[in-house]
C-alpha positions in Angstrom: 55.0 0.1 84.8 55.8 -2.6 82.2 56.8 -1.7 78.5 53.3 -2.8 77.1 51.5 -0.2 79.1 54.3 2.5 79.0 54.2 2.4 75.2 50.8 4.1 75.2 52.4 6.9 77.1 55.2 7.2 74.5 52.4 7.2 71.7 50.6 10.1 73.7 53.7 12.2 73.9 54.4 11.6 70.1 51.0 12.8 69.2 51.5 16.0 71.2 54.9 16.5 69.4 53.6 15.9 66.1 50.6 18.3 66.5 53.1 21.1 66.9 55.2 20.0 64.1 52.1 20.2 62.0 52.4 23.9 62.3 54.5 24.1 59.1 51.1 23.9 57.4 50.3 27.3 59.1 53.0 28.9 57.0 50.5 30.7 54.9 48.8 32.4 57.9 52.3 33.9 59.0 53.5 34.6 55.5 50.7 37.2 54.7 51.2 39.4 57.8 54.9 38.8 57.6 55.1 40.2 54.2 53.2 43.2 55.4 55.5 43.7 58.4 58.7 43.5 56.3 57.4 45.7 53.4 56.6 48.5 56.1 59.9 48.0 57.8 62.1 48.0 54.7 60.3 50.1 52.5 60.1 47.5 49.6 56.8 45.9 48.6 56.9 42.1 49.4 54.2 39.5 48.8 53.8 36.1 50.1 55.2 34.7 46.8 58.6 36.4 47.9 58.3 34.6 51.1 57.7 31.2 49.5 61.4 30.2 49.4 61.4 30.2 53.2 58.6 27.5 53.2 60.1 25.5 50.4 63.5 25.3 52.3 61.7 24.3 55.6 60.0 21.4 53.8 63.2 20.4 51.7 65.8 20.1 54.5 63.7 17.6 56.7 65.3 14.4 55.2 68.7 15.7 56.3 68.0 15.6 60.0 65.5 12.8 59.7 68.6 10.5 58.7 71.2 12.0 61.2 68.6 12.2 63.9 67.6 8.6 63.1 71.2 7.4 63.4 71.4 8.9 66.9 67.9 7.6 67.9 68.9 4.2 67.0 72.3 4.5 69.0 71.2 6.5 72.0 67.3 6.6 72.1 64.9 9.3 71.6 64.9 11.6 74.5 68.1 13.5 73.6 67.3 13.6 69.9 63.7 15.0 70.3 65.1 17.5 73.0 67.4 18.9 70.5 65.0 18.8 67.9 62.4 20.7 70.0 64.9 23.3 71.0 65.6 23.9 67.2 62.0 24.2 66.4 61.1 26.5 69.3 64.2 28.7 68.9 63.7 28.9 65.1 60.2 30.1 65.3 61.1 32.7 68.3 64.0 33.9 66.3 61.8 34.3 63.2 59.9 36.7 65.4 62.9 39.0 65.2 63.6 38.6 61.5 63.9 41.7 59.4 64.5 40.3 56.0 63.6 37.3 53.9 67.1 36.1 54.3 66.8 36.0 58.0 63.7 34.1 57.9 65.3 31.6 55.5 68.0 30.9 58.2 65.5 30.9 61.2 62.6 29.4 59.9 63.7 27.6 56.7 67.0 26.1 58.1 66.7 26.0 62.0 62.9 25.1 62.1 63.0 23.0 59.2 65.9 20.9 60.3 64.5 20.7 63.9 61.1 19.6 62.4 62.9 16.5 60.4 64.8 15.5 63.3 61.9 15.4 65.8 59.2 14.0 63.4 61.3 11.3 62.1 62.6 10.1 65.6 59.0 10.4 67.2 57.3 8.3 64.4 60.1 5.7 64.3 60.2 5.1 68.0 56.4 4.5 68.1 56.9 2.0 65.5 59.5 0.0 67.4 57.0 0.0 70.3 54.0 -1.1 68.2 55.1 -4.3 66.0 51.7 -5.6 66.4 49.9 -2.5 65.2 52.3 -0.9 62.8 49.8 0.4 60.3 47.4 1.9 62.8 50.2 3.7 64.8 51.7 4.9 61.6 48.4 6.2 60.7 47.9 7.8 63.9 51.1 9.5 64.4 51.1 10.9 60.8 47.4 11.8 61.1 48.1 14.1 64.3 50.8 15.7 62.2 48.3 16.3 59.3 45.6 17.5 61.7 47.9 20.4 62.5 46.7 22.0 59.4 43.0 21.8 60.7 43.6 22.7 64.5 46.4 25.3 64.4 45.3 27.7 61.6 42.3 29.3 63.5 44.6 29.7 66.7 47.5 31.2 65.0 45.0 33.3 62.8 43.6 34.9 66.1 47.1 35.4 67.6 48.2 37.2 64.4 44.8 39.2 64.3 45.4 40.6 67.8 49.2 41.0 67.6 51.1 40.6 64.3 53.2 37.9 62.8 56.5 38.6 64.6 54.8 38.4 68.1 52.9 35.2 66.9 56.2 33.6 65.9 57.4 34.2 69.5 54.4 33.2 71.3 53.8 30.0 69.3 57.4 29.2 69.2 57.6 29.3 73.0 54.7 27.1 73.5 56.1 24.6 71.1 59.5 24.8 73.0 57.7 23.8 76.1 55.6 21.3 74.8 58.1 19.3 72.5 60.9 19.4 75.2 58.6 18.6 77.9 57.2 15.5 75.8 60.7 14.4 75.0 61.1 13.1 78.7 58.3 10.6 78.0 59.9 9.1 75.0 61.4 5.8 75.7 63.9 3.6 73.8 62.4 0.4 72.8 64.4 -2.7 73.5 65.7 -4.6 70.3 63.9 -7.8 71.6 60.6 -6.2 72.6 57.4 -8.0 72.2 53.9 -6.7 73.6 52.4 -8.8 76.1 49.6 -11.1 74.5 51.0 -10.9 70.9 52.8 -13.6 69.1 54.8 -12.7 66.2 53.4 -14.3 63.1 55.8 -17.0 61.6 56.5 -15.0 58.5 57.8 -12.2 60.7 60.3 -14.2 62.6 61.9 -15.8 59.4 61.1 -13.2 56.7 62.2 -10.1 57.8 65.9 -9.1 58.0 67.1 -6.0 59.9 69.2 -4.0 57.3 71.0 -1.1 57.9 71.0 1.7 55.3 73.8 0.5 53.3 72.2 -2.9 52.9 68.9 -1.3 52.2 70.1 0.8 49.3 71.6 -2.3 47.7 68.5 -3.9 47.3 66.2 -3.4 44.1 63.0 -3.2 46.3 64.2 0.0 47.8 64.3 1.9 44.7 60.8 0.6 43.8 59.6 1.8 47.1 61.3 5.2 46.8 59.6 5.9 43.3 56.4 4.5 44.6 56.6 7.0 47.4 57.3 10.0 45.1 54.5 8.9 42.7 52.0 8.3 45.3 52.5 11.6 47.1 52.9 13.7 43.9 49.4 14.6 43.6 48.9 15.4 47.3 51.9 17.7 47.5 50.8 19.4 44.2 47.0 20.0 45.2 47.8 20.8 48.9 50.4 23.6 47.9 47.8 25.5 45.9 44.3 24.3 46.9 43.1 27.6 47.9 44.2 29.2 44.5 42.8 26.2 42.5 39.3 26.7 44.4 39.4 30.6 43.6 40.7 30.4 40.1 39.1 27.3 38.6 36.1 26.8 40.6 35.2 30.3 41.4 35.0 30.1 45.2 35.1 33.0 47.5 38.1 33.4 49.8 35.9 31.8 52.7 34.8 29.0 50.6 38.3 28.3 49.5 39.6 28.2 53.1 36.8 25.6 53.8 37.9 23.6 50.9 41.5 23.6 52.2 40.2 22.4 55.6 38.2 19.6 53.9 41.4 18.5 52.1 43.3 18.4 55.3 40.5 16.4 57.1 40.5 13.6 54.6 44.3 13.8 54.4 44.1 13.0 58.0 41.4 10.3 57.8 43.3 8.5 55.0 46.2 8.2 57.2 44.4 6.4 59.9 42.0 4.5 57.8 44.8 3.1 55.4 46.9 2.2 58.6 44.0 0.1 59.9 43.3 -1.4 56.5 47.0 -2.1 55.8 47.4 -4.2 59.1 44.5 -6.3 57.7 45.1 -6.6 53.8 48.8 -5.8 53.7 50.7 -2.5 53.0 51.1 -2.9 49.3 47.5 -3.7 48.6 46.6 -0.7 50.5 48.8 1.5 48.5 47.3 0.0 45.3 43.9 1.2 46.5 45.5 4.6 47.5 46.9 4.9 44.0 43.3 4.4 42.3 41.7 6.6 44.8 44.2 9.4 43.7 43.8 8.8 40.0 40.1 9.0 40.4 40.3 12.3 42.3 42.7 13.8 39.8 40.3 12.9 36.9 37.4 14.5 38.8 39.5 17.7 39.3 40.3 17.6 35.7 36.6 17.7 34.9 35.9 20.5 37.3 35.1 23.8 35.8 33.7 27.1 37.0 31.0 26.4 39.7 31.8 22.6 39.6 31.7 22.4 43.4 30.5 18.7 43.5 33.2 17.3 41.5 35.9 19.7 43.1 34.9 18.4 46.5 35.1 14.9 45.5 38.2 15.3 43.6 40.1 16.8 46.6 38.6 14.0 48.9 40.1 11.4 46.6 43.5 13.2 46.4 43.4 13.7 50.2 42.8 10.2 51.1 45.4 8.9 48.6 48.1 11.2 50.0 47.2 10.4 53.6 47.4 6.7 52.9 50.9 6.8 51.5 51.9 9.0 54.6 50.2 6.6 56.9 51.5 3.6 55.5 55.1 4.1 54.7 56.6 4.0 58.2 55.3 0.7 58.7 56.0 -0.3 55.2 59.6 0.5 55.6 59.8 -1.3 59.0 58.1 -4.3 57.5 60.5 -4.5 54.5 63.9 -3.6 56.1 63.3 -4.6 59.7 62.5 -2.2 62.8 65.9 -1.9 64.3 67.3 0.6 62.0 64.0 2.2 60.8 64.8 5.6 62.0 67.7 6.0 59.5 66.0 4.0 56.8 62.6 5.7 56.9 64.7 9.2 56.8 66.1 7.9 53.5 62.8 6.7 52.3 61.4 10.1 53.0 63.6 11.5 50.2 60.9 10.1 48.0 58.3 12.4 49.6 60.7 15.5 49.6 61.1 14.9 45.8 57.3 15.0 45.4 57.2 18.1 47.5 59.4 19.9 45.2 58.3 18.6 41.6 54.7 18.4 42.4 54.0 22.2 43.2 56.8 23.3 40.7 55.0 21.4 37.9 51.6 22.9 38.9 53.0 26.4 39.1 54.8 26.2 35.9 51.9 24.6 33.9 49.7 27.3 35.4 51.9 30.1 34.2 52.1 28.6 30.7 48.6 27.6 30.1 46.6 29.9 32.3 44.7 26.7 33.8 45.4 24.1 36.2 43.9 21.2 34.2 47.1 20.1 32.6 48.7 19.8 35.9 46.2 17.4 37.0 46.9 15.1 33.9 50.8 15.2 34.8 49.9 14.1 38.2 47.4 11.5 37.0 50.3 9.9 34.9 52.4 9.8 38.3 49.4 8.1 39.8 49.3 5.5 37.1 52.9 4.8 37.3 52.6 4.4 41.1 49.9 1.8 40.6 52.1 0.1 38.2 55.0 0.1 40.6 52.7 -1.8 43.3 52.9 -4.7 40.9 56.5 -4.4 40.4 57.0 -4.4 44.1 54.8 -7.7 44.2 57.0 -9.3 41.6 60.2 -8.5 43.4 58.9 -9.6 46.7 57.5 -12.9 45.3 61.0 -13.4 43.5 62.6 -13.0 46.8 60.5 -15.4 48.7 
């Protein structure tokens, strides 16, 4: 089987891997039951808020292994890296089923699972990017969309497992399944040759003389890197902020029931996933930076609609989260290919891992800002204005990028 056909097998394996990794969005399902279990076992009342540190750490440590795993991927290929990451993901979840304290969960889920997730996700996406130079936007959209779809597909499955057992048992069952799936799929991941060109595709003239493969040291010396890093943070800020507390916003601000709020979370997840694929396709046609400009505007409109939403404002609320979801998904879908376009595909595993720090920053500051503003003001509206300011800054940065790119040309 030649590489042009074999690359589709690699893409399918990547999709199964990323679907498992999207389980990080299911943390809230585990958290409630796990808080009850730990409270009963230790005789100390715990809530999901007490377990929030576990989720925060799992999200924050990803860039560490995206960078280190990316280095080994570029040197030795994806099989061993994804196998190692898959073992960490599976073992981390299984070990979480034996946890008897929040501190243990921090180690098993926050660190072992979180580090395994970063290593596996970064390697899988970057490997597909190298195999599809002719469809970078689309492939970036598909691979990241499957990851996002984990928040739609997995919650009902995990909820059912938790309901018939408990959180510790669910951790063990789901962890064992992921261990088998990810490690099995790792053997279908191929290392892409540096000179690979798909059959029937001729690289555009601009690609042959305009893109230089830069390593991470060369990348961070360029002004455009910092513009892209800040743009990623600004573009992802609203999505990370709203996703973190979408259910609470729906309940406290709009007055939705718990069931309606869970539906709103699913709607947000669907638009998030759709944005990744649609933006990937669009970016292959009109360019990455033009697509990100559109995404920034969508995010701003969505935030303004949320700002105008009050009790019973279901229409503006759904339109608002749709805009935020599409915007956030667009940034997630476009950035793997955007990074490869700018700094070359050869070292994209490491380069994208470093660029991912921009997302990690948004993941920390976005939810933190929303939480602090709500505690201070008793309403979420101020947080939407802060996020809107970040969205406007991101829109401006797309023009700064254009200026630097034109100056370089």
